[in-house]
C-alpha positions as CSV (number, residue, x, y, z in Angstrom):
1,M,-15.7,-106.6,163.1
2,S,-17.8,-103.5,164.1
3,I,-19.6,-101.4,161.6
4,K,-19.6,-97.6,162.3
5,N,-23.0,-96.0,162.5
6,P,-23.2,-93.3,159.8
7,D,-25.8,-91.4,161.8
8,S,-23.5,-91.3,164.8
9,S,-20.6,-90.0,162.6
10,L,-22.8,-87.3,161.1
11,K,-23.9,-86.2,164.6
12,R,-20.3,-85.8,165.7
13,I,-19.5,-83.8,162.5
14,R,-22.5,-81.5,163.1
15,S,-21.6,-81.0,166.8
16,S,-18.0,-80.2,165.8
17,L,-19.1,-77.7,163.2
18,R,-21.5,-76.0,165.7
19,R,-18.7,-75.7,168.2
20,R,-16.4,-74.2,165.6
21,V,-19.1,-71.7,164.6
22,R,-19.7,-70.7,168.2
23,H,-15.9,-70.2,168.7
24,L,-15.7,-68.2,165.5
25,N,-18.7,-66.0,166.6
26,R,-17.1,-65.4,170.0
27,F,-13.8,-64.5,168.3
28,S,-15.5,-62.2,165.9
29,R,-17.3,-60.4,168.7
30,R,-14.1,-60.0,170.7
31,S,-12.3,-58.7,167.6
32,L,-15.2,-56.3,166.9
33,Q,-15.1,-55.0,170.5
34,F,-11.4,-54.6,170.5
35,S,-11.6,-52.8,167.1
36,L,-14.2,-50.4,168.5
37,V,-11.9,-49.6,171.5
38,L,-9.0,-49.0,169.2
39,V,-11.0,-46.6,167.1
40,G,-11.9,-44.7,170.3
41,A,-8.3,-44.7,171.4
42,G,-7.3,-43.4,167.9
43,L,-9.8,-40.5,168.3
44,V,-8.3,-39.6,171.7
45,S,-4.8,-39.7,170.3
46,L,-5.6,-37.5,167.3
47,V,-7.3,-34.9,169.3
48,S,-4.4,-34.9,171.8
49,I,-1.9,-34.5,169.0
50,G,-3.8,-31.5,167.6
51,F,-4.2,-30.0,171.1
52,A,-0.4,-30.4,171.6
53,H,0.4,-28.4,168.5
54,L,-2.2,-25.8,169.5
55,V,-0.5,-25.4,172.9
56,D,2.9,-25.0,171.4
57,W,1.6,-22.4,169.1
58,G,-0.1,-20.5,172.0
59,I,3.2,-20.5,173.9
60,K,5.1,-19.1,170.9
61,L,2.5,-16.4,170.4
62,N,2.8,-15.4,174.1
63,Q,6.6,-15.2,173.8
64,Q,6.3,-13.0,170.7
65,W,3.9,-10.4,172.1
66,V,5.7,-10.3,175.5
67,A,9.0,-9.7,173.7
68,L,7.5,-6.9,171.7
69,A,5.7,-5.1,174.5
70,P,6.7,-6.5,178.0
71,W,4.8,-3.6,179.6
72,A,1.5,-4.9,178.2
73,V,1.5,-7.8,180.6
74,W,-0.1,-5.5,183.2
75,I,-3.0,-5.0,180.8
76,V,-3.3,-8.2,178.8
77,I,-2.9,-10.8,181.6
78,P,-5.5,-9.4,184.1
79,C,-8.0,-8.6,181.4
80,S,-7.6,-12.0,179.8
81,L,-8.0,-13.9,183.1
82,A,-11.2,-11.9,183.9
83,L,-12.6,-12.6,180.4
84,L,-11.7,-16.3,180.5
85,C,-13.2,-16.6,184.0
86,W,-16.4,-15.1,182.7
87,M,-16.5,-17.3,179.6
88,T,-15.9,-20.4,181.7
89,R,-18.6,-19.6,184.2
90,R,-21.0,-18.7,181.4
91,F,-20.4,-21.4,178.9
92,A,-18.6,-24.3,180.5
93,P,-18.7,-24.2,184.3
94,F,-17.5,-27.9,184.6
95,A,-14.5,-27.2,182.4
96,A,-12.8,-25.0,185.1
97,G,-9.5,-26.0,186.5
98,S,-7.5,-29.1,185.7
99,G,-10.1,-31.6,184.3
100,I,-8.8,-34.6,186.3
101,P,-11.1,-33.9,189.4
102,Q,-14.1,-33.8,187.0
103,V,-13.2,-37.3,185.7
104,I,-12.6,-38.7,189.2
105,A,-16.0,-37.3,190.4
106,A,-17.8,-38.7,187.3
107,M,-16.4,-42.1,187.9
108,S,-17.5,-42.2,191.5
109,L,-21.1,-41.0,190.9
110,P,-23.9,-43.5,190.2
111,D,-25.2,-44.0,186.7
112,D,-28.6,-42.5,187.5
113,S,-27.0,-39.2,188.5
114,G,-26.1,-36.3,186.2
115,R,-22.4,-37.3,186.2
116,G,-22.4,-37.2,182.4
117,R,-22.4,-33.4,182.6
118,L,-18.9,-33.5,184.1
119,V,-17.5,-35.3,181.1
120,S,-19.9,-34.2,178.4
121,L,-18.3,-33.5,175.0
122,A,-19.8,-30.0,174.9
123,Q,-18.2,-29.0,178.2
124,A,-14.9,-30.7,177.6
125,L,-14.3,-29.3,174.1
126,W,-14.5,-25.8,175.6
127,K,-11.3,-26.6,177.4
128,I,-9.3,-26.6,174.2
129,P,-9.9,-23.0,173.0
130,L,-10.0,-21.7,176.6
131,T,-6.6,-23.3,177.5
132,F,-5.2,-22.0,174.2
133,L,-6.2,-18.5,174.9
134,A,-4.9,-18.8,178.5
135,L,-1.5,-19.8,177.2
136,I,-1.4,-16.9,174.8
137,A,-2.2,-14.5,177.6
138,G,0.5,-15.9,179.9
139,A,-1.3,-18.1,182.3
140,S,0.7,-20.8,184.1
141,V,-1.2,-23.9,182.9
142,G,-0.5,-27.2,181.1
143,R,-2.5,-29.3,178.6
144,E,-2.5,-32.7,180.4
145,G,-5.6,-32.0,182.6
146,P,-7.6,-30.8,179.7
147,S,-6.4,-33.8,177.6
148,V,-7.6,-36.1,180.4
149,Q,-11.1,-34.6,180.5
150,V,-11.4,-34.3,176.7
151,G,-10.2,-37.9,176.3
152,A,-12.8,-39.1,178.8
153,A,-15.6,-37.2,177.0
154,L,-14.5,-38.5,173.6
155,M,-14.4,-42.1,174.7
156,L,-17.8,-41.8,176.4
157,A,-19.3,-40.1,173.3
158,W,-17.8,-42.9,171.1
159,G,-19.4,-45.5,173.4
160,K,-22.8,-43.8,172.9
161,C,-22.2,-43.6,169.2
162,C,-21.5,-47.3,169.0
163,R,-24.7,-48.0,170.8
164,V,-26.7,-45.9,168.4
165,L,-25.0,-47.6,165.4
166,G,-26.1,-51.0,166.8
167,V,-22.6,-52.2,167.8
168,P,-22.4,-51.5,171.5
169,L,-19.4,-52.1,173.6
170,I,-20.5,-55.1,175.5
171,H,-19.5,-55.6,179.2
172,V,-17.8,-52.2,179.3
173,Q,-19.3,-50.0,182.0
174,T,-19.6,-46.2,181.7
175,S,-17.0,-45.7,184.4
176,E,-14.6,-47.9,182.5
177,L,-15.1,-46.0,179.3
178,I,-14.4,-42.7,181.2
179,A,-11.3,-44.2,182.7
180,T,-10.1,-45.5,179.3
181,G,-10.5,-42.2,177.6
182,A,-9.0,-40.2,180.5
183,A,-5.9,-42.3,181.0
184,G,-5.5,-42.5,177.2
185,G,-5.6,-38.8,177.1
186,L,-2.8,-38.5,179.6
187,A,-0.7,-41.2,177.8
188,A,-1.2,-39.4,174.4
189,A,-0.5,-35.9,175.9
190,F,2.9,-36.9,177.3
191,N,3.8,-39.6,174.8
192,A,3.9,-42.0,177.8
193,P,1.8,-45.2,177.3
194,L,3.0,-46.9,180.5
195,A,2.3,-43.8,182.6
196,G,-1.2,-43.7,181.3
197,V,-1.8,-47.2,182.7
198,I,-0.3,-46.4,186.0
199,F,-2.3,-43.2,186.2
200,A,-5.5,-45.1,185.5
201,I,-4.8,-47.7,188.3
202,E,-3.2,-45.4,190.9
203,E,-5.1,-42.2,190.5
204,L,-8.4,-42.8,188.7
205,G,-9.0,-46.2,190.4
206,R,-8.4,-44.8,193.9
207,G,-11.5,-45.2,196.0
208,V,-13.6,-46.5,193.0
209,S,-14.8,-50.1,193.0
210,F,-14.6,-51.6,189.5
211,K,-12.3,-54.1,187.9
212,W,-9.8,-53.2,185.2
213,Q,-10.7,-55.2,182.2
214,R,-8.0,-56.2,179.7
215,M,-9.9,-54.2,177.0
216,V,-9.7,-51.1,179.1
217,L,-5.9,-51.3,179.7
218,L,-5.3,-52.2,176.1
219,G,-7.3,-49.1,175.1
220,V,-5.1,-46.9,177.3
221,L,-1.9,-48.4,175.9
222,A,-3.2,-48.0,172.4
223,S,-3.7,-44.2,172.8
224,G,-0.1,-43.8,173.8
225,F,1.3,-46.1,171.2
226,I,-0.7,-44.5,168.4
227,V,1.0,-41.2,169.3
228,V,4.4,-42.9,169.3
229,A,3.6,-44.4,165.9
230,L,2.6,-41.0,164.5
231,M,5.0,-38.6,166.2
232,G,7.9,-40.9,167.0
233,N,9.3,-42.1,170.3
234,N,10.6,-38.7,171.4
235,P,10.6,-38.0,175.2
236,Y,8.9,-34.7,176.0
237,F,11.9,-33.2,177.7
238,G,14.5,-34.9,175.6
239,M,16.8,-37.8,176.7
240,F,18.4,-37.6,180.1
241,D,21.8,-39.2,180.0
242,T,23.6,-37.7,183.1
243,Q,25.5,-40.3,185.2
244,A,26.1,-39.8,188.9
245,P,27.7,-41.9,191.7
246,Y,25.4,-43.6,194.3
247,R,26.4,-41.1,197.0
248,Q,25.1,-38.2,195.0
249,L,21.9,-40.1,194.1
250,I,21.2,-40.8,197.7
251,W,21.7,-37.2,198.7
252,G,19.6,-36.2,195.8
253,V,16.7,-38.4,196.9
254,V,16.9,-37.0,200.4
255,L,17.1,-33.3,199.4
256,A,14.6,-33.5,196.5
257,G,12.1,-35.8,198.3
258,G,12.1,-33.8,201.5
259,I,12.1,-30.2,200.3
260,C,10.0,-30.8,197.3
261,G,7.6,-32.7,199.5
262,V,7.2,-29.7,201.8
263,A,6.8,-27.3,198.8
264,A,4.3,-29.6,197.1
265,G,2.3,-30.1,200.3
266,V,1.9,-26.3,200.6
267,F,1.2,-26.1,196.8
268,S,-1.7,-28.6,197.0
269,R,-3.1,-27.0,200.1
270,L,-3.2,-23.6,198.5
271,L,-4.9,-25.1,195.4
272,A,-7.5,-27.0,197.4
273,K,-8.5,-24.2,199.8
274,G,-8.7,-21.3,197.3
275,A,-8.0,-17.6,197.6
276,A,-10.8,-16.9,200.1
277,A,-9.5,-19.3,202.7
278,F,-6.3,-17.3,203.0
279,A,-7.8,-13.8,202.8
280,P,-8.8,-11.7,205.8
281,S,-12.3,-12.8,207.1
282,R,-13.9,-9.5,206.1
283,M,-12.9,-10.0,202.5
284,R,-13.9,-13.7,202.0
285,G,-17.5,-12.9,201.2
286,W,-16.5,-10.3,198.5
287,I,-14.0,-12.8,196.9
288,R,-16.7,-15.5,196.6
289,R,-19.3,-13.1,195.3
290,H,-17.1,-11.4,192.7
291,P,-15.0,-14.2,190.9
292,I,-14.5,-12.1,187.7
293,Q,-13.1,-9.1,189.6
294,M,-11.0,-11.5,191.7
295,A,-9.6,-13.0,188.5
296,F,-8.5,-9.6,187.3
297,L,-6.7,-8.9,190.6
298,L,-5.0,-12.3,190.4
299,G,-3.9,-11.4,186.9
300,L,-2.1,-8.4,188.3
301,I,-0.3,-10.7,190.7
302,L,0.7,-13.0,187.8
303,A,1.9,-10.0,185.8
304,A,4.0,-8.9,188.8
305,L,5.5,-12.4,189.2
306,G,6.3,-12.5,185.4
307,T,8.0,-9.1,185.5
308,L,10.1,-10.1,188.5
309,T,11.3,-13.3,186.8
310,H,11.8,-11.8,183.3
311,H,8.6,-13.4,182.1
312,T,9.7,-17.0,182.6
313,V,6.8,-18.2,184.7
314,Y,4.2,-18.0,181.9
315,G,2.9,-21.1,180.1
316,T,4.1,-24.6,180.9
317,G,7.7,-23.7,181.7
318,Y,8.9,-26.4,179.3
319,G,12.0,-24.5,178.2
320,I,13.3,-23.8,181.7
321,A,12.9,-27.5,182.8
322,A,14.6,-28.7,179.6
323,Q,17.6,-26.4,180.4
324,A,17.8,-27.6,184.0
325,L,17.8,-31.2,182.8
326,S,20.5,-30.7,180.1
327,G,22.6,-28.3,182.1
328,G,22.6,-26.0,179.1
329,A,22.0,-22.9,181.2
330,E,21.6,-21.9,184.8
331,V,18.0,-21.6,186.1
332,E,17.3,-18.2,187.4
333,A,17.3,-18.0,191.2
334,G,13.8,-18.1,192.6
335,F,12.2,-19.6,189.5
336,G,10.8,-22.7,191.3
337,I,8.9,-20.8,194.0
338,S,7.8,-18.2,191.5
339,K,6.4,-20.9,189.2
340,L,4.6,-22.4,192.1
341,L,3.0,-19.1,193.0
342,A,2.1,-18.4,189.4
343,T,0.4,-21.7,189.0
344,V,-1.6,-21.2,192.2
345,V,-2.6,-17.7,191.2
346,T,-3.7,-19.0,187.7
347,Y,-5.7,-21.9,189.3
348,W,-7.4,-19.6,191.7
349,S,-8.7,-17.4,188.9
350,G,-11.1,-20.3,187.9
351,I,-9.9,-20.7,184.3
352,P,-9.3,-24.1,182.5
353,G,-5.8,-25.5,182.6
354,G,-3.8,-28.4,183.9
355,I,-1.2,-28.4,186.7
356,F,0.9,-31.5,185.7
357,T,3.4,-29.7,183.5
358,P,3.7,-26.6,185.7
359,A,4.3,-29.0,188.7
360,L,7.0,-30.8,186.8
361,T,8.8,-27.5,185.9
362,T,8.3,-26.2,189.4
363,G,10.1,-29.3,190.7
364,A,12.9,-28.9,188.2
365,G,13.3,-25.3,189.3
366,I,13.4,-26.2,193.0
367,G,15.9,-29.0,192.2
368,A,18.2,-26.7,190.3
369,E,18.1,-24.2,193.2
370,L,19.0,-27.0,195.7
371,A,22.0,-27.7,193.5
372,H,23.3,-24.2,194.0
373,V,22.8,-24.4,197.8
374,F,24.2,-27.9,198.2
375,N,26.6,-27.8,195.2
376,E,28.9,-30.5,196.6
377,L,26.2,-33.1,197.5
378,S,24.6,-33.9,194.2
379,D,24.7,-33.1,190.5
380,P,22.4,-30.2,189.3
381,E,20.9,-32.2,186.5
382,V,20.1,-35.1,188.8
383,L,18.5,-32.9,191.4
384,A,16.4,-31.2,188.7
385,L,15.2,-34.6,187.5
386,L,14.5,-35.9,191.0
387,G,12.8,-32.6,191.9
388,M,10.4,-33.0,189.0
389,A,9.2,-36.5,190.1
390,A,9.2,-35.5,193.8
391,F,7.2,-32.3,193.4
392,L,4.6,-34.0,191.2
393,A,4.3,-36.9,193.6
394,G,3.9,-34.5,196.5
395,A,1.3,-32.5,194.7
396,T,-0.8,-35.5,193.6
397,Q,0.2,-38.0,196.2
398,A,0.6,-40.5,193.4
399,P,4.2,-41.6,193.6
400,L,4.1,-44.4,191.0
401,T,2.5,-42.1,188.4
402,A,4.9,-39.3,189.1
403,S,8.0,-41.5,188.9
404,V,6.9,-43.4,185.7
405,I,5.7,-40.3,183.9
406,T,9.0,-38.4,184.7
407,M,10.9,-41.4,183.4
408,E,9.0,-41.6,180.2
409,M,9.1,-37.8,179.6
410,T,12.9,-37.7,180.1
411,G,14.0,-41.1,178.8
412,S,15.7,-41.8,182.1
413,Q,14.9,-45.5,182.6
414,P,18.1,-46.1,184.6
415,M,17.0,-43.5,187.1
416,L,13.5,-45.1,187.7
417,F,14.5,-46.6,191.1
418,W,15.8,-43.3,192.4
419,L,12.8,-41.4,191.0
420,L,10.5,-43.8,192.8
421,L,12.4,-43.3,196.1
422,A,12.2,-39.5,195.8
423,S,8.5,-39.7,194.9
424,L,7.6,-41.9,197.8
425,L,9.5,-39.7,200.3
426,A,7.9,-36.5,198.9
427,S,4.4,-38.1,199.0
428,V,4.8,-39.0,202.7
429,V,6.1,-35.5,203.6
430,S,3.3,-33.8,201.6
431,R,0.6,-35.9,203.3
432,Q,1.6,-34.4,206.6
433,I,0.7,-31.0,205.3
434,T,-2.3,-31.9,203.1
435,P,-3.7,-35.3,204.2
436,Q,-6.2,-35.7,201.3
437,P,-4.9,-35.8,197.7
438,F,-5.6,-32.6,195.8
439,Y,-7.4,-34.1,192.8
440,H,-9.7,-36.1,195.1
441,Y,-10.4,-33.1,197.3
442,A,-11.4,-31.1,194.3
443,A,-13.4,-34.0,192.9
444,G,-15.6,-33.8,196.1
445,R,-16.6,-30.3,195.1
446,F,-17.7,-31.4,191.7
447,R,-19.6,-34.3,193.1
448,Q,-21.4,-31.9,195.5
449,A,-22.3,-29.6,192.6
450,I,-23.8,-32.4,190.6
451,R,-25.8,-33.7,193.5
452,E,-27.1,-30.1,194.2
453,Q,-28.1,-29.8,190.6
454,D,-29.9,-33.1,190.7
455,R,-31.7,-32.2,193.9
456,K,-32.9,-28.9,192.4
457,R,-34.2,-30.7,189.3
458,V,-36.1,-33.2,191.5
459,E,-37.7,-30.4,193.5
460,Q,-38.7,-28.5,190.3
461,Q,-40.3,-31.6,188.8
462,A,-42.2,-32.3,192.1
């Protein structure tokens, strides 16, 4: 009969207790880290919700003053674009344009560079009032690009705040923080959590070597689901419930994917090259030296486009796209191309504002026009839906993001397969016109600007 050694039993108990304490500490640290990411995601969501209400208010104000004095667009729009261009160049030069290229550039720059200036909170927060004023004036812009840059800046600032408070986000790199906030901003802006994750992997992760941690992806999903919890699961463009036979769907994919791919390729090439590239050679120098005067002239062109289209090309174009998807009213002939040109003109002026929503509404307009030309081949609502995804995919060359975001914004889950086919076709066609994706082409310019600033600082210090 063996007698148990009490010392041995005590050692085993102590060893077991130590293991349990270590496991508890690890669990507590993981819980703390996840809680910190959730707080950051909550901040991104709240700011996105507030920005969304501000954008809606700006669009309503524009509609009110245009209805009261439509002749005033010839004064208000050019003067506003010139003023906003001056304010952007003076106070927030890295807030110009969409905001997504700045995030992509910041993620691809090394830690020891000045990439923080691209997604600094001071620069990004300027995007909110400037975009709001642009929408009041009548610029063809959206809020998703600004939401992406502001989300990245907020998450990066939250990471720094946690470090100062003594609870840093462990094993989360700066690039991952930027990506979490940026993709969370997109998910919150469109009430589309899944699209935020796809955008992070397909668009932000393109050409950048870092691994997507579970914490990062959960943070992106959290931003979208917090908005769903607060605002309800309401698709941005309403529920799409139109049914169509397979023959019409196949023709819709071919028409929308091919023609929207061509239009989107031209669109992205115009955005990337800028006004000077398409002007006579003798005028290019003047255009580059006088951006504010050029913004005024572009404002006159935008006012002319608005007048010709009964002032439907201003803002995001949400109402027109919603009509095209529901079949509630016919889209005015020429709206799609007019919206495309209005967005290009606005972007060329150098003011802040996104192109996601204008691209979606442009695609819906082109799809609706295709339905009039080929009225026996496919349903108008189906062509409008496929046109949205196809044009966005061609403009960004991110077919997965375009198809998923269109699905979530329209509640058209049964159409996802056809949306993906149209997006893939449009992306292939667009790449023949503009080989490099627009966001990454524009990101190269911001990278060059940061490197130039860093070089000058080194020279001054030497």
